[in-house]
N, C-alpha and C positions, 0 to 999 in steps of 0.2 A: 373461438371456443364454442359458441352457441350452435353453429352449424354442425360441428362434430358431435355435440351433445344431442342434437336433433336426430342424427343418424344412429347414435347410440341408443336412444329411446326407441327408435324404430327397428332396432336389432339388425341394422344393415352396415354398421361401421366396420365389421370384420370382413366384409366382402370387398376384395380388391377389384376396383373398376378397371375395365379395359381402356385402351387408348381412346376409342371413340367416346366412351362415357366420360373420361377425364376432360376431353375437349368440349363435349357438350356442357359439362358442369361449369367450365371456365367461361364459355360464351354465355351461358345462362346467368351466371353471376353478373357479368357485364351488362346484360340486357336489363335485369331486375334493378341494378344500380343506376341505370340510365346512361351508361357510357355509350351504348347504342340506343338512341332515342326511339320512342314509338313512332312508327310510320317511316322511319329512316332506313337506309341501306346499311348492311354490315359489310365488312371487308370482303373482297372477292376471294375465290377459292385459293388462288396462288398466294396471296398475302397471308391467309390463314395457315396454309401449309408451312410457309416460312416462319411465321410467328410461333407455331407450336412444334415445329420440327417433325411433322408427320406427313404421311402420304395423302394423296387426294381421296383415296377410298376411305380413309379414317375421317377426313373432314366431311365427306358426303354423308357418312353414317351418323356423325354428330349432328349435322344439319337435319337429317331425317328425324332424329330423336327430338330435336327442338320443335320441328314442325308438328310432331305428334303431341307435344305439350301445348300447342297453340301459340308459341312465342314467335315463330317465324313462318313466312310464306315464301315460296320460290316461284318466280315468274320468268318464263323464258324471255330472254332478251332484255330484261330490266333488273336482273339480279335478285338477291335474297333480302327481304325486307322484314323489319320487326313489326309484328302485328300490334294493334292497339290493345291496351291492357284488358279491355272488356272481353277480348277473345282468348285471353290466356286461361289455361286450365289451373286455376288457383288452388284446386284441391290436390294437385299433383304433389307428391312428397318432395321431389327435387325443387319444384318452384317454391314451396313453403320453406324448404331448407335454405334456399338462396336468399330469402328475405332476412335471414339471420345475420348476413354479412353487411347489411346496410343499417343506417339509422332508422329506427322505427318510424313509419309514416303514421301520424295520429289517426287519420281516417281509417286506414286499413287495420290498425291495431284495435280501434274501437269496434270494427266489424268482427274481428276475431274474438274480442271479449264478449260481444253479443252472443256468439256461438257458445263460448264457455258458460255463460250464464244460463243458456238454454239446456246445455247437456250435463254439466258436471254436478249440479245439485241432484238431479235425477239419478245419475250414476252412483253418487254416494248413498242415496236411499236404497237403490237396488243392491249395492255392495253389502249393506247392512242385512239384507235378506238372504243373499246367495253366496257370500264370500266363504271360501274354504279356510281351514286353519292356516294353511301355508300362505294364502293370499293375505290374510290378516297379519301374519307375521311379517310379510313384505312391507305392508303399510307401517307397522310398528317399527321395523328396522329403519325405514326412511325417516320416521319421526325422531327416533333416537339420534340418527346421524345429523339431523338439523339441530337438535339440542346441543350436540357436542362439536359442531363445526367450528374449526379454528380459523377459517378464512371465508371470504365471500364466495369464492369459487366452490369450496366444499359445501357451503350452504345451498348454493344454486343447484348443484347436482342432486343433493338430497331432496330439495324442494321438488324438483322435476320428477324424481323417482317416486316421491310420495303421491303425486297426482297420477302418474302412470299406474301405480299399484292400485289406487282407488278405481280408476277407469277400468282396469282389467278385472278387478274383483266384482264388477257388475255382471260379468259373464254373459255379455251380449255381443254376438258376433258382428252385428251391424254397427254397434257402437265402436267396436275395435277398428272398423274401417274408417272411422272419423278421428282416429288417434292423431294423425298428422296435423289436422287443424288445431286440435287441443294443444299439442306440443308446441306448434308454432306460436300460438297465442300466449302460452305460458312463458316460453323463452323470450319472446319479444317484450312482454310486460316485465319480466324479471330484470331485463337490462335497465329498465327505468326505476323500478321500485326497490331493487335489492342492492343498490350502490351504497346505501348507508346501513351499517351493521345495526344501528338502533331500530331501523324499520324491520329488520329481520326478527329481532326480539319481539317486536309488536305483533308479528304474524304467528309466532309460535303457539300462543294459546288458542288461536283460531284453528290451526291445524290439529292441535291436540283434541279439541272438542269434536272434530270430525272423526278422529280415530276412536275416541271413547264411545261415540254413538254406534260406530260400526262394530266395535267389540261387544257392545251391549245388544246388538241386533235391533237397534231402535231406528227404523227407517225414517220416521218423521223427523226426529232430531238430527239425524245424519244429513238429510236434505236441507233442513233449516241451517245447520252449521256450515255446510258448504256454501249455501247462498249468502250467509253473513260474511264468510271469508272473501268471496268474490266481490261483494259490495264494498268491502274494505279496499281490495285491490283496485277496483274501479275508481274509488275516491282518491286514492293515492296517485293513480295515473292522471286523473283530472287536475290534481294539484301540480304535478310535474310537467304536464304537457298542456299548455294553454289551449291548443286547438283540438284536444282529445274529445271533449264533450261538445258534440255538434247537435243542434236542435234538428229534430226530424220534421218533415213536412206536416202541415196541419191534418191532412187526410190520414197520415200514419199515426199521429198522436190520437186521433179519434178512434182508430182501430184498436 
């Protein structure tokens, strides 16, 4: 559900992928999940053709797509190998989406949350200054849907749409380019923090405060409210995932 929601948030869910893209995504999911380990070889071309029931040209195109995302490298005479994670294009939308199909890795989730904490409070502040009436209505509608959600899934969808609406209400084209990172962090954290309906109720007043500040065009309060909300999320993640809070190096702490 989270991977599909990611594509929904990116407005790409309605685009029917071709065969090469489908094979690329299936192989990509396996690589991200570790079924094809870093540094190891993937199945040869003939095996992939048989597994997916497609032609060699489709497999080759899928491999090219994964090479372009930094996940694979092709070497003549030695096969196609998974590159080390440090070489992956982690900002690629597909790579971010494929992470939704696996259990959240605490270190990667923490890094994504770091980006959220840098970006979203500022986005909320800018939204308070620049949001159009339609954009404010989108935020308000998402808040109402959270308040009225009858299931965890409905709440998760509304929660994700709330943050998307705030991000877009900042009206910053460069910020929009970072949507994938924000959505991936949001959906990964939701898996951990939204499993208990009582925790959902706990977060409602925090979302409501962000909305009210944007409605009032109070940039300072909107920034503070989003920062408080994300601090609460960080605290809940730390409680749910023992390895989530990782001490940074001494030099980083001094900086």
